[in-house]
C-alpha positions as CSV (number, residue, x, y, z in Angstrom):
1,M,71.6,197.0,24.9
2,F,73.4,194.2,26.5
3,T,70.1,192.0,26.6
4,G,69.7,192.7,23.0
5,V,73.2,191.5,22.0
6,L,72.7,188.5,24.0
7,L,69.5,187.6,22.3
8,L,71.1,188.2,18.9
9,L,73.9,186.0,19.7
10,L,71.7,183.2,20.9
11,G,69.6,183.5,17.7
12,L,72.7,183.3,15.7
13,L,74.0,180.2,17.5
14,M,70.7,178.5,17.0
15,L,70.5,179.3,13.4
16,L,74.1,178.1,12.8
17,E,73.3,174.9,14.6
18,R,70.0,174.3,12.8
19,T,71.8,174.8,9.3
20,G,74.8,172.5,10.3
21,F,77.6,174.9,10.6
22,I,77.8,174.2,14.4
23,V,77.8,170.5,15.6
24,G,76.7,169.9,18.9
25,D,74.5,171.6,21.6
26,V,74.1,175.3,21.4
27,W,74.1,175.7,25.0
28,D,77.6,174.2,25.3
29,L,78.6,177.2,23.2
30,F,76.3,180.0,24.5
31,I,76.9,179.7,28.3
32,P,80.8,180.4,27.8
33,I,80.0,183.2,25.3
34,A,77.5,184.8,27.6
35,L,79.7,184.7,30.5
36,I,82.6,186.4,28.4
37,A,80.2,189.1,27.1
38,L,78.9,189.7,30.7
39,G,82.3,190.1,32.1
40,T,83.3,192.4,29.3
41,S,80.2,194.7,29.8
42,F,81.2,194.9,33.6
43,I,84.7,195.9,32.5
44,F,83.6,198.5,30.1
45,R,80.6,200.0,31.9
46,R,80.8,203.5,32.6
47,K,79.5,204.9,35.9
48,K,76.7,207.4,35.6
49,N,78.2,209.8,38.0
50,S,81.8,209.7,36.5
51,C,83.1,213.2,35.3
52,C,85.3,211.7,32.5
Protein backbone atom coordinates (compact mmCIF):
# COMPACT_ATOMS: atom_id res chain seq x y z
CA MET A 1 0.00 0.00 0.00
CA PHE A 2 2.82 2.39 0.85
CA THR A 3 4.38 1.95 -2.59
CA GLY A 4 1.09 2.73 -4.29
CA VAL A 5 0.64 5.94 -2.31
CA LEU A 6 4.21 6.95 -3.07
CA LEU A 7 3.72 6.39 -6.81
CA LEU A 8 0.43 8.28 -6.73
CA LEU A 9 2.11 11.20 -4.99
CA LEU A 10 4.97 11.23 -7.49
CA GLY A 11 2.54 11.23 -10.41
CA LEU A 12 0.54 14.04 -8.86
CA LEU A 13 3.64 16.17 -8.31
CA MET A 14 4.78 15.60 -11.89
CA LEU A 15 1.34 16.51 -13.22
CA LEU A 16 1.22 19.69 -11.14
CA GLU A 17 4.69 20.68 -12.37
CA ARG A 18 3.75 19.96 -15.99
CA THR A 19 0.60 22.11 -15.77
CA GLY A 20 2.47 24.99 -14.13
CA PHE A 21 1.00 24.83 -10.62
CA ILE A 22 4.42 23.93 -9.19
CA VAL A 23 7.41 25.93 -10.35
CA GLY A 24 10.77 24.20 -10.03
CA ASP A 25 12.03 20.66 -9.90
CA VAL A 26 9.66 17.88 -8.79
CA TRP A 27 12.47 16.07 -7.02
CA ASP A 28 13.01 19.06 -4.75
CA LEU A 29 9.47 18.51 -3.46
CA PHE A 30 9.23 14.74 -3.75
CA ILE A 31 12.24 13.74 -1.64
CA PRO A 32 11.13 15.53 1.57
CA ILE A 33 7.53 14.37 1.14
CA ALA A 34 8.70 10.79 0.57
CA LEU A 35 10.83 10.90 3.72
CA ILE A 36 7.92 12.26 5.76
CA ALA A 37 5.62 9.56 4.39
CA LEU A 38 8.18 6.86 5.11
CA GLY A 39 8.69 8.06 8.68
CA THR A 40 4.94 8.26 9.23
CA SER A 41 4.48 4.72 7.95
CA PHE A 42 7.12 3.46 10.40
CA ILE A 43 5.43 5.26 13.29
CA PHE A 44 1.93 3.97 12.55
CA ARG A 45 2.88 0.49 11.39
CA ARG A 46 1.28 -2.21 13.52
CA LYS A 47 3.24 -5.28 14.39
CA LYS A 48 1.73 -8.52 13.07
CA ASN A 49 2.30 -10.36 16.34
CA SER A 50 0.72 -7.61 18.45
CA CYS A 51 -2.32 -8.66 20.43
CA CYS A 52 -4.00 -5.20 20.51
